[in-house]
C-alpha positions in Angstrom: -20.9 -1.0 -11.2 -22.9 1.6 -11.1 -22.0 4.9 -12.4 -20.9 7.3 -10.5 -21.1 11.3 -10.3 -18.2 13.2 -11.3 -16.2 15.3 -8.8 -15.9 18.8 -9.8 -13.0 21.0 -8.6 -13.4 24.2 -7.1 -11.0 26.6 -8.2 -9.3 29.1 -6.0 -7.4 32.1 -6.3 -3.7 31.6 -4.6 -2.9 34.2 -1.7 -0.6 34.2 0.5 0.0 30.5 0.1 -3.2 30.1 1.0 -6.1 29.2 -1.4 -9.3 31.6 -0.7 -12.4 32.5 -2.6 -12.5 36.4 -4.0 -14.1 38.3 -1.0 -16.5 39.2 -3.1 -18.3 35.9 -3.6 -18.5 36.6 -7.0 -17.5 33.9 -9.7 -17.7 34.2 -13.2 -17.9 30.8 -16.3 -15.0 29.1 -17.6 -15.8 27.3 -21.5 -13.7 25.5 -23.2 -11.8 27.6 -26.5 -13.6 28.1 -29.0 -12.1 28.6 -33.2 -12.7 31.4 -35.4 -15.1 28.9 -37.2 -17.4 28.7 -34.7 -16.6 32.0 -32.2 -20.4 32.5 -32.4 -20.6 29.8 -29.9 -19.9 29.3 -26.9 -17.7 26.3 -25.6 -18.5 24.3 -23.5 -18.3 24.7 -19.8 -15.5 23.5 -17.3 -15.9 25.5 -14.0 -16.6 28.7 -12.3 -13.5 31.2 -11.8 -13.3 33.6 -8.3 -13.7 37.1 -9.8 -11.5 39.5 -8.0 -12.3 42.1 -6.9 -10.4 45.4 -6.0 -9.8 44.3 -2.6 -8.2 40.6 -3.5 -5.8 42.4 -5.3 -4.7 44.7 -2.4 -4.5 41.6 -0.1 -2.0 40.1 -3.2 0.5 43.0 -3.0 0.5 42.9 1.3 1.2 39.3 0.6 4.0 40.2 -1.7 5.4 42.8 0.1 4.9 40.4 3.6 7.5 37.8 1.4 9.8 40.0 -0.5 12.4 40.0 2.8 12.9 36.6 3.1 12.4 35.8 -0.5 15.2 38.8 -1.9 17.2 37.6 1.0 18.0 34.3 0.6 21.0 33.0 -2.2 20.4 32.7 -5.6 22.0 28.5 -4.7 18.4 28.4 -2.5 15.8 30.4 -5.3 17.7 28.2 -7.7 16.9 24.8 -6.3 13.2 26.1 -5.0 12.3 27.1 -8.7 13.8 23.8 -9.6 11.3 21.8 -7.1 8.7 23.7 -9.0 9.5 21.8 -12.0 9.9 18.6 -10.9 6.0 19.1 -8.9 5.3 20.1 -12.5 6.2 17.2 -13.6 4.8 14.6 -11.8 1.0 16.8 -13.1 1.6 16.9 -16.6 -1.4 14.8 -17.6 -3.5 17.3 -15.5 -1.8 20.5 -17.2 -2.2 18.4 -20.7 -5.7 17.9 -20.1 -6.0 22.0 -19.1 -3.9 23.7 -21.4 -6.1 21.2 -24.2 -9.7 23.1 -22.8 -8.1 26.4 -22.4 -6.1 26.7 -25.8 -8.1 24.7 -28.0 -5.5 22.3 -28.5 -5.1 18.3 -29.2 -4.3 16.3 -26.9 -0.4 16.0 -27.9 0.0 19.7 -29.2 -1.3 20.7 -25.3 1.4 17.8 -23.6 4.1 19.5 -25.6 3.0 23.2 -24.8 3.6 21.4 -21.0 6.8 19.9 -21.6 7.9 22.9 -23.2 6.9 25.2 -19.9 8.7 22.1 -17.2 12.0 22.7 -19.1 11.0 26.9 -18.9 11.3 26.4 -15.0 14.5 24.6 -15.4 16.0 27.3 -17.8 15.2 30.1 -15.4 16.1 27.4 -12.3 19.7 27.2 -13.7 19.9 31.0 -14.3 19.3 32.2 -10.2 22.9 32.1 -9.8 24.4 33.3 -13.2 22.1 36.2 -14.0 24.5 38.4 -11.4 27.7 37.5 -13.4 25.9 39.3 -16.9 24.5 42.4 -15.7 26.8 42.6 -12.5 30.8 42.8 -12.1 33.8 45.2 -11.3 34.3 48.4 -13.5 37.4 50.2 -14.3 37.4 53.3 -13.0 40.7 57.0 -12.8 41.3 56.0 -9.0 42.6 53.7 -6.6 39.4 52.1 -5.8 37.6 49.3 -6.4 34.0 49.9 -8.0 31.5 47.0 -7.5 28.5 46.7 -9.1 25.6 43.7 -8.1 21.9 43.3 -9.4 18.9 43.9 -6.9 15.6 43.0 -7.3 12.8 45.6 -7.6 10.7 44.6 -5.3 7.1 43.5 -5.5 5.6 42.5 -9.2 2.7 42.8 -11.1 2.1 40.6 -14.0 -0.6 40.6 -16.6 0.0 37.4 -18.3 -0.2 36.2 -21.9 -4.1 35.9 -23.1 -3.5 33.3 -24.9 -0.9 31.3 -24.2 -2.3 30.2 -20.8 0.4 28.1 -19.8 3.6 28.2 -21.1 3.5 31.9 -21.6 2.6 32.5 -17.8 5.2 30.3 -16.9 7.5 32.5 -19.1 6.4 35.7 -17.3 6.5 34.7 -13.8 9.8 32.5 -13.4 12.3 35.1 -14.5 10.4 37.6 -11.8 10.7 35.0 -9.3 14.2 33.9 -10.2 15.5 37.1 -9.7 14.3 37.8 -6.4 10.8 39.7 -6.6 7.8 38.5 -5.8 4.8 38.8 -7.8 1.4 39.8 -7.9 -0.2 37.6 -11.0 -3.6 38.0 -12.9 -4.3 35.1 -15.0 -5.9 35.1 -18.7 -8.9 35.9 -18.2 -10.6 33.3 -20.6 -8.2 30.7 -20.1 -7.5 30.9 -16.0 -7.8 27.4 -14.8 -4.2 26.5 -15.6 -3.2 29.4 -13.7 -4.7 28.5 -10.7 -3.7 24.8 -11.2 0.0 26.5 -11.2 -1.0 27.8 -7.6 -1.4 24.3 -6.1 2.0 23.0 -7.2 3.5 26.3 -6.0 1.9 25.7 -2.8 3.3 22.2 -2.5 6.7 22.7 -3.5 9.5 24.7 -1.3 8.1 28.3 -2.4 7.4 30.6 -0.1 3.7 31.5 0.8 3.1 35.1 -0.9 6.3 35.3 -3.2 3.4 34.5 -6.4 -0.2 35.4 -6.3 -2.1 34.4 -8.4 -5.7 36.6 -9.2 -8.3 35.6 -12.0 -10.9 37.6 -13.3 -11.6 40.6 -15.6 -8.0 41.9 -16.3 -8.8 45.3 -16.6 -10.9 45.4 -12.9 -7.5 43.8 -11.8 -4.9 45.6 -13.2 -6.3 48.5 -12.9 -5.2 49.3 -8.7 -2.3 47.4 -9.2 -1.1 49.7 -11.5 -1.8 52.4 -9.2 -0.5 50.5 -5.9 1.9 53.1 -4.2 3.6 49.3 -2.9 3.8 47.7 -6.0 7.3 48.7 -7.9 7.2 46.9 -11.1 4.5 45.7 -13.8 5.0 43.6 -16.7 1.7 44.9 -19.0 2.7 41.2 -22.0 -1.2 40.4 -21.3 -3.0 43.9 -21.7 -4.1 45.4 -24.9 -2.9 48.7 -26.5 -5.6 50.4 -24.7 -5.3 48.5 -21.5 -1.7 49.1 -21.1 -1.2 52.6 -22.0 -3.8 53.5 -19.3 -2.1 51.6 -16.6 1.6 52.8 -17.8 -0.1 56.4 -17.1 -1.2 55.1 -13.3 2.0 53.5 -13.2 4.1 56.3 -13.8 2.4 57.9 -10.2 5.1 55.7 -8.7 7.6 55.5 -11.1 7.0 51.7 -11.6 9.6 49.5 -13.6 7.5 49.3 -16.9 7.8 46.1 -19.4 5.5 46.8 -22.3 3.8 44.2 -24.4 5.3 43.2 -27.7 4.9 40.5 -29.2 6.7 37.5 -28.3 6.7 33.9 -29.4 7.1 31.4 -26.0 8.9 28.7 -27.7 11.8 30.6 -28.8 14.7 31.1 -26.6 13.8 33.9 -23.9 17.3 35.0 -23.3 17.7 37.3 -20.3 15.5 40.6 -21.1 13.1 39.7 -18.4 15.3 38.8 -15.6 17.0 42.3 -16.2 13.9 44.1 -16.4 13.0 44.0 -12.9 16.4 44.5 -11.5 18.4 47.0 -10.0 21.6 48.0 -10.1 23.9 48.8 -6.7 27.6 50.2 -7.5 29.9 50.3 -4.2 33.0 51.8 -4.2 35.8 51.0 -1.7 39.6 52.3 -1.3 41.9 50.5 -2.6 44.4 51.0 -0.2 48.3 51.3 -1.1 51.0 48.0 0.0 53.0 48.3 3.4 56.2 46.7 3.3 54.6 43.8 4.3 52.9 43.4 1.3 49.6 44.0 3.4 46.6 46.8 2.3 46.3 49.6 4.9 
Protein backbone atom coordinates (compact mmCIF):
# COMPACT_ATOMS: atom_id res chain seq x y z
CA UNK A 1 0.00 0.00 0.00
CA UNK A 2 1.46 3.34 -1.03
CA UNK A 3 2.06 6.12 1.45
CA UNK A 4 -0.55 8.85 1.45
CA UNK A 5 -0.25 12.53 2.19
CA UNK A 6 -1.68 13.67 5.50
CA UNK A 7 -4.72 15.93 5.33
CA UNK A 8 -3.56 18.97 7.28
CA UNK A 9 -6.12 20.76 9.38
CA UNK A 10 -7.10 24.33 8.59
CA UNK A 11 -7.76 26.13 11.87
CA UNK A 12 -10.33 28.92 11.81
CA UNK A 13 -11.86 31.39 14.21
CA UNK A 14 -15.15 30.62 15.93
CA UNK A 15 -17.51 33.60 15.77
CA UNK A 16 -21.29 33.61 15.93
CA UNK A 17 -21.46 29.83 15.64
CA UNK A 18 -19.50 29.88 12.36
CA UNK A 19 -15.88 29.33 11.36
CA UNK A 20 -14.59 32.36 9.48
CA UNK A 21 -11.02 33.05 8.51
CA UNK A 22 -9.69 36.38 9.72
CA UNK A 23 -11.16 39.17 7.61
CA UNK A 24 -7.59 40.39 7.13
CA UNK A 25 -6.56 37.12 5.51
CA UNK A 26 -3.53 36.97 7.81
CA UNK A 27 -2.17 33.87 9.55
CA UNK A 28 0.78 33.13 11.80
CA UNK A 29 2.82 30.01 12.43
CA UNK A 30 2.11 27.90 15.50
CA UNK A 31 4.93 25.60 16.61
CA UNK A 32 5.47 22.98 19.28
CA UNK A 33 6.46 24.16 22.73
CA UNK A 34 10.18 24.52 23.39
CA UNK A 35 11.84 23.99 26.75
CA UNK A 36 14.08 26.50 28.48
CA UNK A 37 17.08 24.50 27.33
CA UNK A 38 16.28 24.85 23.67
CA UNK A 39 14.42 28.16 23.81
CA UNK A 40 16.92 29.63 21.38
CA UNK A 41 15.72 27.17 18.79
CA UNK A 42 12.35 26.94 17.15
CA UNK A 43 9.70 24.32 17.70
CA UNK A 44 8.27 22.10 14.98
CA UNK A 45 5.63 23.68 12.76
CA UNK A 46 2.10 22.57 13.66
CA UNK A 47 -0.30 24.79 11.76
CA UNK A 48 -1.10 28.28 10.57
CA UNK A 49 -3.58 29.97 12.92
CA UNK A 50 -5.74 32.96 11.95
CA UNK A 51 -4.21 36.29 12.91
CA UNK A 52 -7.31 38.14 14.10
CA UNK A 53 -7.80 41.81 13.39
CA UNK A 54 -9.65 44.57 15.19
CA UNK A 55 -12.54 43.98 12.79
CA UNK A 56 -12.69 40.33 13.88
CA UNK A 57 -12.85 41.51 17.50
CA UNK A 58 -15.72 43.87 16.75
CA UNK A 59 -17.58 41.14 14.83
CA UNK A 60 -17.19 38.83 17.82
CA UNK A 61 -18.68 41.44 20.15
CA UNK A 62 -21.67 41.85 17.82
CA UNK A 63 -22.20 38.08 17.85
CA UNK A 64 -21.89 37.90 21.64
CA UNK A 65 -24.35 40.75 22.15
CA UNK A 66 -26.86 39.15 19.77
CA UNK A 67 -26.68 35.87 21.69
CA UNK A 68 -26.89 37.44 25.15
CA UNK A 69 -30.65 37.87 25.35
CA UNK A 70 -31.46 34.25 24.61
CA UNK A 71 -28.64 32.80 26.71
CA UNK A 72 -29.21 34.98 29.78
CA UNK A 73 -32.94 34.33 29.49
CA UNK A 74 -32.54 30.55 29.44
CA UNK A 75 -33.21 28.73 32.68
CA UNK A 76 -30.20 27.89 34.81
CA UNK A 77 -31.20 24.24 34.55
CA UNK A 78 -31.08 24.42 30.75
CA UNK A 79 -27.67 26.09 30.81
CA UNK A 80 -26.45 23.27 33.01
CA UNK A 81 -27.72 20.69 30.54
CA UNK A 82 -25.89 22.43 27.70
CA UNK A 83 -22.61 22.71 29.61
CA UNK A 84 -22.84 19.03 30.45
CA UNK A 85 -23.37 18.28 26.76
CA UNK A 86 -20.14 20.15 26.00
CA UNK A 87 -18.37 17.89 28.51
CA UNK A 88 -19.85 14.85 26.77
CA UNK A 89 -18.52 16.02 23.43
CA UNK A 90 -15.08 16.70 24.90
CA UNK A 91 -15.02 13.24 26.43
CA UNK A 92 -15.49 11.75 22.97
CA UNK A 93 -12.55 13.74 21.57
CA UNK A 94 -10.08 13.32 24.42
CA UNK A 95 -7.40 11.77 22.20
CA UNK A 96 -7.44 14.70 19.78
CA UNK A 97 -7.16 17.26 22.58
CA UNK A 98 -4.47 15.29 24.38
CA UNK A 99 -2.43 15.34 21.15
CA UNK A 100 -2.88 19.10 20.76
CA UNK A 101 -2.19 19.86 24.42
CA UNK A 102 0.97 17.73 24.39
CA UNK A 103 2.37 19.79 21.50
CA UNK A 104 1.09 23.10 22.88
CA UNK A 105 2.48 22.72 26.38
CA UNK A 106 5.43 20.38 25.82
CA UNK A 107 3.89 17.57 27.87
CA UNK A 108 4.13 13.81 27.58
CA UNK A 109 1.11 11.99 26.18
CA UNK A 110 0.12 10.73 29.62
CA UNK A 111 0.43 14.17 31.24
CA UNK A 112 -1.52 15.78 28.42
CA UNK A 113 -4.26 13.18 28.81
CA UNK A 114 -4.50 14.05 32.52
CA UNK A 115 -4.84 17.73 31.65
CA UNK A 116 -7.65 17.01 29.18
CA UNK A 117 -9.49 14.82 31.67
CA UNK A 118 -9.21 17.57 34.27
CA UNK A 119 -10.66 20.05 31.74
CA UNK A 120 -13.61 17.75 31.02
CA UNK A 121 -14.21 17.37 34.75
CA UNK A 122 -14.08 21.16 35.10
CA UNK A 123 -16.86 21.53 32.52
CA UNK A 124 -18.98 19.05 34.48
CA UNK A 125 -18.25 20.94 37.70
CA UNK A 126 -19.48 24.25 36.29
CA UNK A 127 -22.48 22.53 34.68
CA UNK A 128 -23.51 21.51 38.17
CA UNK A 129 -23.19 25.06 39.49
CA UNK A 130 -25.50 26.76 36.99
CA UNK A 131 -28.67 26.28 39.05
CA UNK A 132 -26.98 26.59 42.45
CA UNK A 133 -24.92 29.79 42.33
CA UNK A 134 -28.03 31.96 42.83
CA UNK A 135 -28.59 30.27 46.20
CA UNK A 136 -25.07 31.24 47.25
CA UNK A 137 -25.11 34.90 46.22
CA UNK A 138 -28.85 35.63 46.40
CA UNK A 139 -31.61 35.25 48.95
CA UNK A 140 -33.93 37.06 51.32
CA UNK A 141 -32.49 40.01 53.23
CA UNK A 142 -33.64 41.07 56.70
CA UNK A 143 -35.00 44.63 56.65
CA UNK A 144 -36.58 46.99 59.18
CA UNK A 145 -40.12 47.21 57.92
CA UNK A 146 -43.07 45.19 56.59
CA UNK A 147 -41.32 44.22 53.36
CA UNK A 148 -39.88 41.27 51.56
CA UNK A 149 -36.40 42.18 50.32
CA UNK A 150 -35.05 39.66 47.82
CA UNK A 151 -31.70 39.71 46.02
CA UNK A 152 -31.02 37.67 42.89
CA UNK A 153 -27.93 37.51 40.63
CA UNK A 154 -28.06 38.53 36.99
CA UNK A 155 -25.34 38.17 34.33
CA UNK A 156 -23.22 41.22 33.57
CA UNK A 157 -23.38 40.89 29.77
CA UNK A 158 -20.62 40.47 27.20
CA UNK A 159 -17.33 39.45 28.81
CA UNK A 160 -13.96 39.67 27.04
CA UNK A 161 -11.63 36.91 28.25
CA UNK A 162 -7.85 36.99 27.84
CA UNK A 163 -7.17 33.27 28.19
CA UNK A 164 -4.09 31.99 30.05
CA UNK A 165 -0.95 31.87 27.94
CA UNK A 166 0.65 28.76 29.45
CA UNK A 167 -2.35 26.57 30.34
CA UNK A 168 -3.80 26.36 26.84
CA UNK A 169 -6.69 24.03 27.66
CA UNK A 170 -7.40 23.45 31.36
CA UNK A 171 -6.78 27.15 32.02
CA UNK A 172 -8.91 28.07 29.01
CA UNK A 173 -11.83 25.97 30.22
CA UNK A 174 -11.40 27.32 33.75
CA UNK A 175 -11.90 30.92 32.62
CA UNK A 176 -14.55 30.39 29.91
CA UNK A 177 -16.94 27.95 31.62
CA UNK A 178 -17.76 30.15 34.66
CA UNK A 179 -18.51 33.12 32.40
CA UNK A 180 -21.16 31.29 30.40
CA UNK A 181 -22.43 29.17 33.31
CA UNK A 182 -23.89 32.31 34.86
CA UNK A 183 -25.58 33.53 31.67
CA UNK A 184 -22.92 35.83 30.21
CA UNK A 185 -21.60 35.58 26.67
CA UNK A 186 -17.88 35.60 25.91
CA UNK A 187 -15.31 36.84 23.44
CA UNK A 188 -12.20 34.78 24.11
CA UNK A 189 -8.63 35.58 23.07
CA UNK A 190 -6.81 32.25 22.89
CA UNK A 191 -3.23 31.74 24.09
CA UNK A 192 -1.06 33.55 21.55
CA UNK A 193 1.62 30.88 21.29
CA UNK A 194 -0.66 27.86 21.77
CA UNK A 195 -4.08 28.64 20.26
CA UNK A 196 -4.87 25.28 18.67
CA UNK A 197 -6.67 23.63 21.62
CA UNK A 198 -8.87 26.73 21.91
CA UNK A 199 -9.72 26.74 18.21
CA UNK A 200 -10.57 23.05 18.38
CA UNK A 201 -12.79 23.77 21.38
CA UNK A 202 -14.84 25.93 19.02
CA UNK A 203 -15.60 22.80 16.98
CA UNK A 204 -16.89 21.08 20.11
CA UNK A 205 -19.06 24.05 21.06
CA UNK A 206 -20.49 24.21 17.55
CA UNK A 207 -21.58 20.57 17.68
CA UNK A 208 -23.02 20.80 21.19
CA UNK A 209 -26.29 22.53 22.06
CA UNK A 210 -24.58 25.85 22.85
CA UNK A 211 -26.23 28.63 20.80
CA UNK A 212 -23.96 30.36 18.31
CA UNK A 213 -22.41 33.57 19.65
CA UNK A 214 -22.42 32.55 23.32
CA UNK A 215 -18.70 31.81 23.02
CA UNK A 216 -16.54 33.40 20.32
CA UNK A 217 -12.88 32.41 19.99
CA UNK A 218 -10.17 34.54 18.41
CA UNK A 219 -6.50 33.76 17.86
CA UNK A 220 -3.63 36.09 17.14
CA UNK A 221 -1.57 38.75 18.91
CA UNK A 222 -3.04 39.16 22.38
CA UNK A 223 -2.32 42.89 22.70
CA UNK A 224 -3.66 43.64 19.22
CA UNK A 225 -7.01 41.95 19.88
CA UNK A 226 -7.40 42.89 23.55
CA UNK A 227 -7.02 46.64 23.04
CA UNK A 228 -10.21 47.16 21.00
CA UNK A 229 -12.15 44.80 23.29
CA UNK A 230 -11.10 46.69 26.43
CA UNK A 231 -12.19 49.98 24.85
CA UNK A 232 -15.39 48.60 23.26
CA UNK A 233 -18.50 50.29 24.62
CA UNK A 234 -20.61 47.14 24.21
CA UNK A 235 -18.27 44.94 26.27
CA UNK A 236 -19.38 44.90 29.90
CA UNK A 237 -16.49 43.13 31.60
CA UNK A 238 -13.00 41.80 30.97
CA UNK A 239 -10.98 38.96 32.48
CA UNK A 240 -7.27 39.81 32.26
CA UNK A 241 -5.93 36.41 33.37
CA UNK A 242 -3.71 35.92 30.31
CA UNK A 243 -2.35 39.48 30.11
CA UNK A 244 1.11 40.41 31.38
CA UNK A 245 1.43 43.20 33.94
CA UNK A 246 2.05 46.01 31.43
CA UNK A 247 -0.74 44.96 29.08
CA UNK A 248 -3.15 44.41 31.96
CA UNK A 249 -2.52 47.93 33.21
CA UNK A 250 -3.23 49.44 29.77
CA UNK A 251 -6.36 47.33 29.31
CA UNK A 252 -7.68 48.27 32.74
CA UNK A 253 -7.31 51.96 31.91
CA UNK A 254 -9.20 51.46 28.63
CA UNK A 255 -11.88 49.41 30.41
CA UNK A 256 -12.59 52.27 32.81
CA UNK A 257 -14.13 54.33 30.01
CA UNK A 258 -17.48 52.54 30.32
CA UNK A 259 -16.94 51.18 33.85
CA UNK A 260 -16.35 47.58 32.83
CA UNK A 261 -16.01 44.98 35.53
CA UNK A 262 -12.36 43.91 35.59
CA UNK A 263 -10.88 40.66 36.89
CA UNK A 264 -7.19 41.36 37.39
CA UNK A 265 -4.51 38.77 36.60
CA UNK A 266 -3.09 36.80 39.49
CA UNK A 267 -1.18 33.53 39.90
CA UNK A 268 -3.58 30.62 39.53
CA UNK A 269 -3.18 26.89 40.02
CA UNK A 270 -5.77 25.67 37.56
CA UNK A 271 -5.61 22.15 38.98
CA UNK A 272 -6.84 23.38 42.37
CA UNK A 273 -10.48 23.64 43.41
CA UNK A 274 -11.63 26.74 41.48
CA UNK A 275 -14.15 27.91 44.04
CA UNK A 276 -16.95 30.27 43.04
CA UNK A 277 -15.13 33.59 42.61
CA UNK A 278 -14.95 33.40 38.82
CA UNK A 279 -18.70 32.91 38.62
CA UNK A 280 -19.47 35.75 41.01
CA UNK A 281 -16.98 38.09 39.32
CA UNK A 282 -19.35 38.71 36.43
CA UNK A 283 -22.70 38.81 38.19
CA UNK A 284 -24.80 41.83 39.08
CA UNK A 285 -27.27 41.82 41.98
CA UNK A 286 -30.89 42.79 41.47
CA UNK A 287 -32.80 43.56 44.66
CA UNK A 288 -36.59 43.70 44.81
CA UNK A 289 -38.73 45.17 47.61
CA UNK A 290 -42.31 44.03 48.11
CA UNK A 291 -44.70 44.88 50.91
CA UNK A 292 -45.62 41.92 53.09
CA UNK A 293 -49.17 43.21 53.58
CA UNK A 294 -51.24 42.31 56.59
CA UNK A 295 -53.55 39.43 57.33
CA UNK A 296 -57.32 39.81 57.25
CA UNK A 297 -59.88 37.64 58.96
CA UNK A 298 -59.55 35.01 56.23
CA UNK A 299 -55.83 34.72 56.86
CA UNK A 300 -54.85 35.96 53.37
CA UNK A 301 -52.67 38.96 52.67
CA UNK A 302 -54.31 42.10 51.32
